C-alpha positions, 0 to 999 in steps of 0.5 A: 974297182971290181964289182961288189954285189949283194943278195939281201933277202928278208927272212920269211921262213922259206927261200923262193926259187926267184930269190935263189935265182937272184942270189945265183946271178949275183954270185955268178957275176961276182965270180965271173968278174973276180968281184965280191958277193955280199950276203945281207939279211933284211931283218928290221921287221922284228915281228916277222923274223926268227932265227929259224927263218934266217937258217932256211936262207943260210942252209939253202944258199949253202946247199946250192954252194953259194958262198959269201965273201965278207964277215958281218962286223969288219966288212973286210974281204976274207975270200970264199968262206963257204958260208962260214962268215957273215952275213950282215944283219940289218937289225945290227945296223940301226945306229947307221940308219938313225945317223943318216936320217938325222943328216937328211933332216938337218939338210931339210931333205926329210921332215917329220909327219905324224910321228914318222919321217918322210923323204922329200922326193924330187918332182922331176922325171927320173931317167936311168940306164938299166944294164938289162932293160936299157934306158928307163924313164920314170914319171910321177903317177897322178897320185905321186904328183900330188904327194911324191914324198914317202916314209923312210922311218915309221912312227915307232922308229923302225926304218923302212925298206927303201932307206935301209936298202940304200944306206947298206948299199952305200956303206957296203960300196955295192957297185951293181944291184942285180935284182928282180924286175918287181923291184923296178918300181922302187928304183926311182926312190932309191936313186933319189936317196943316193943323190940326197946322200951325195953318192952316185947310185950303183949300176942297176940290173933288173932280171926278168920274173919267173912265171909258171909254165902257163904264164901265171905268176909263181906263188910259194905254193906252186910246184918248184917255187920253194927251194926246200922242195929240192933240198928235201926232194932228192935233187942234186944242187948242181942240177938245180944250179944249172937249171935256174941259171937258165931262167932268164939267162942264155949262153951264146950256143943255147946249151942247156947242160953246163958245169958250174965252172963253164957257167961262171966263165960264160955268165955276164949281165948283157946275156940276161934276157929281157922277157920273163922266164917260164918254169919248166919242171920237166926240163929240171927233172931231165937235168936232174936225171942227167946229173944223177947218172953222172955222179961218182960211185961213192956219192951215188951210194951215199945219196941213195942210202940216205934216200932209203933211210929217209923212206924208213928202209935200213940198208945197213941190215944187208951186206955192203956188196949186196947193197952196192950191186942192187944200187948199181942196177938203178943208176941212170934209171931214175931222176930224183933220189926220192924215187929210189925207194919205190923203184928199188925197194924190192931189194930190201924187203922179204915181203913185196907188194904185188901190183893188183892191176898187173896181177890181173893181167899177168897172174892168169891161169895160162901163165901158171905152167909157164912160170913153173917151167921158168922156175925149173929152168932157173933152178937148173941153171949152171950159174945164177948170173944175168947171162945164164938166166937170160939164156934160160928164160929165152930157151924156156920161151922157145920150148913153150912156143911163146915170145920171151916177153910172155915170161918176162912180165910175170917173172918181173911181177913175181920178184919185184911186185912191179911191171917196170924197174931195173934190168930183169936179168941183172936184178935176178942175179942181185936178188940171188937164187934163194930169194928169186925161187921163193918169190916165183914159187909164191907167185905160182901158188897165188894163181888159181 
């Protein structure tokens, strides 16, 4: 039987990067082995669940491209669905849980206790073979030794996590449970329940935790913890997928940048590391910048225009050729698309804001006649393109007996308002003679 794996999140209103990594590892293993990836929403707690919270999970998985393989009712394999079928909802499976509890009660493997139902937990040591951790021996704690039994159905009739988790894995024929090692403490109970139902437990593989760079536990408020920080932060899904695949897993050659197809081919459970992963936001940004640089032209334009629109800049007010030429000067110069409006906003406004600190350094009296000479040289240039403008600036600097940088810095500040950005000569060409001359003139007039 080919592997059947699942991702079973609770709808809490956000998708943690650890949850996204768990979903990814399950998905990669299914795709690597030709198996099945099941999505199951653990929504038995009606008080905490909402459709909005479910949508956060579904939208996040779809953004990452993690498609699931089964519909919610029949359970029939339908092939890659791109997220259009399913998922399973535990809230729709309550009759299954009730039937299984009654079976346990009838065999005296469970009993009523203060209105709730408790499972009779075996007292012996549990030995299990984890596909990542190796052999694990679990003895009862002192407290468990006194009363190891645990509640499987509350007094209000709501089944608890341990019960529904096992029943769903059993009835959905899950062969491999790949989850965070924080669930390791639950596995003894789950194995006992499988045994009580007379079914061989699935293979377990507990993946290492994701910690902050300083080794502390990552909370939802920490940088990079929520998947929404990427979906809303101008990241590319392929960059995020690439990075989180490396959090606890390592290909043999220690490569860092890999296509999804390569990752699927190389991914396997024995390559998952035993030690906890450290989240490195700078490495993620580096990967994001690499993927942004390699995007196709059409996709780059689409994402860039969307980033400007989100920042309140309507690029549709400018000729398409101008917009594309402006964006072309930015490719490979930034990391997240959310950086673009600040990086290149000067292209799409008639009023730029001059960096005050830079103005104190570059808009000084001795630079006023230099800018006037540069203005005249630009105005006299035979062609207003990058090559002729570069030649004009360097010739002006030579005439003035200064280095080119003496003119480059105040010129850039005059036309963009900033001290850094796209290539100066190319951005001058894109802005065009009218805008450039007007902005340099305004800068000249601002110098006392």
